[in-house]
N, C-alpha and C positions, 0 to 999 in steps of 0.2 A: 194882919196876924200871920196868914199863910206865907206871904212874901217874906216876912222876917224869918220864919222857920226855914224856908227854902234857902235863904241867904246864909243862915248859920250852917245848914247841911253842906252847902257848897264850899264853906270855909274849912270843913273837917278834912284833913289830909287822907288820901287813900293809903291804907296800910297793906303792904305786901308781906306775906308771911314767909316768903322764901326768896327774898331779893338778894341774898348773899350767895356768892359762888360756893358750891359744896366742896368739901375737902377730898372726897373720894367719889369718882364718877364711874358708873357701870353702864355698859350698853347691853340692853335686854332685847334679843331678837329671836325670831322663829315663826312658828305657825300658831294654830288656834289655842293650843294649851298654854303657850306663852302669852297670847293675847288675853286669855282667861274666859272660860265659858261656864264656870261654876256659879250657881246662884248666890247672890249676896244677901247677907242678913243686915238688919238695921245698924249694928255696930260697925259694919264694914265701911260705912260712910263717914267715920270719924277720921279726921286728918292724922297723918303719921308724924309723930314728934321726931324731929331731927332728920327727916327724909324729904328730899325735894324732887320734883318732877319737872322735866323740860317741857314747856307748854308749846302751843302752836305758834307763839310769837318768839320762840327760842329764848324765853325768859325762864328763870327758875322760880317755881312756886311750891308751896307746901303740898306734899303728895297726898292725894286722896283717891280712893277707887272710883271708877275703874281706871287703872293706870295705863291702859293702852288707848285711851280716848284721843290722844294727840298723835297717834301713829299716822304717818303721811299717807299710807295706802291701806288703812284698816277697812274692815267691812262696816256695816251699819252700826251706829253707836249703841243701838239696843242689844247688840250681840257682845258688846264689851262688858265683861263682868269681873270676877275676881280671878287673878292669875298668880303665878309663882312670885312675881315681883313684890307682891304684898308680904308674903312670908319672908322673902329674901331681904327686903329693905329693912324691916323691923329687926330681924335677927342680926344683920350686919351692924345696924346702929346700936343695938344692945351690947354688942361685943366691943365696938370702937366708940365708947360712950362720949368721948370728948371731940368726936369728929362728925361733921355733917355728911350725909350720904345723898348723892345725886343719881337719879335714874333717867336714862334715855331709853324709852320703851318704843320699839318700832316693829311690831309683829303684824303678820297678815295670815289670817285663817286660810287653810287649804293650800298654802304655798309649798312648792317643791324645792328641794335643794338646787334644782336647775334654775329656779327663779331668783336665787341668791348669788349667782355667779357674777364676776366682774362686769360692770356696765349695765347690768339688769336693774330695773327700777327699784327693787327692794334694797339691793346693795347701795345703789346711788343715793336713795333718800335717807338711808341710815347714816351714811357718811356725811351727807349734806346737813342733817340735823346736828351731828357732832361738830361740824365746822361752824355752823351758825351759833352754837353754844360757846364759841370762842376757842375751838379745838383743844379742849381740856385733856390733860393726861388721863388716860383710861386706867382704871384699876383692874378691870377684867371685862371680857365679853361673856355673857351668859346666854347660852344657845339651847332652845328647846324646839326641835324640829325633827321630822323623820317619819311621821305617820303617813305622809304622802309618798314616801320612798321606801316603804317597809320591805320591799322585795328587791331593791336595786343593788346588784352586786358591786357597783362602782361608787356606792355612797361615800365611803371613806375617802376615796380619791377626789371626789367632787367637794367634799367638806374641807379637805386640805387646801383646795383652791380658795374657798371662802375665808379660811383662817389667814392664809398668806396675803390675800388681797386687803383685808382689814389691817393687818399688821403693817403692810407696806404703806397704805394710804395715811395711817395715823402716825407713822414714823416710830413705831414701837415693835421692833423685831422679836422681842421676848414677851409680848403681851399675853397674859394668861387667858386661855379660852377653855370654858367648862361647858360640856354638853351633857344632856340628860337622856336617859332611856325613854322609850315610848311604852305605852301599856301593852302587855301581852307578850307572848313568846314569838316575837317577830325577828326575822333575819337581820334587820337593821340594827337591832340591839347588840349583836355580836360586833358589828362595825363600830358602834359607839363605844363599847367597852374596850376596844383595841386602840382607841384614839391616842392614848399616851405612848403606845409602842411605835407609832408611825409619825406623830406630830409632836415636836418638843413643846414644853410649857403648856400642856393641856391636861385635863382631867375629866372624869365623868361622874355622874351621880346615878344611883340605882333607884328604881321605882318599886322595889320589892315591898309587898304588903300594902301598896297604895291601891285605891279603888276608884272606879269610874261610874258615871251615871248613865252612859249611853254607849258603852263598848269602846269609846275612844277618849272622851274628855274626863279628866279627874274631877271628882266632887270637891266641895269646898274644903273639907278637912284634909284631904289628900293633896290638893294643890298648894295649900299653905305649908304643909309638911315638905312638899317638893321644894318650895322656895327656901325653907330652912336648911334642907340638905345641900342646896346650892351654896348657901352661906357657909355651912360647915366645911364644905369642900374648899371653898375659897380660903377660909381661915387655915385649914390644914395645909394647903399648898403654899401658903405665904408665910407660915411660921414653923414649918418642919425643920428648917435649918437654924 
């Protein structure tokens, strides 16, 4: 009896919920707030309709939290919780209803902009994951980083190197790059807000009225709202003309 049941189970094909290549692909990179540190609720384990995530085998699967679990250089899996990619992916999919959304999430908590420079492991692994996905055309890079460089007067200069390196390596000189402010009145936010004045085809999102649970990391409600703000900025920058 059990042999017969096992045989039948083996004959059932494995169903991949995200085996088709997405129509729009976004690279989501940065440090801990991008990785996601907000506590998840039971409903956050529900797979996202129309949103796919690049997994460790460089295959597309239906996205489900935590979305940074396949990051090549992430911290312990227990630290990966809900991040802005969750709010971003669902908001983008809701807007582009007939298009599937793909997310390549490769964040590392505590990382400095210095660790994202050309040739550094975080940059290298992010580009490697993109290549292993088949080098898809990117719709945008979503960047949330700066807490580790809150006082760095050279932050914008260093960030411009990051932007140019990604654009050069993926062959998209006009690739949209959107950065987000960090929590609090920190000097780095002035640099982030000025990104559009110094680097073409870029934008920023505000964290005004968002709240944190530990002085640095956004709580669940705020991190989801941050993701939606990234989505709204992307839509604004790509439809304004």
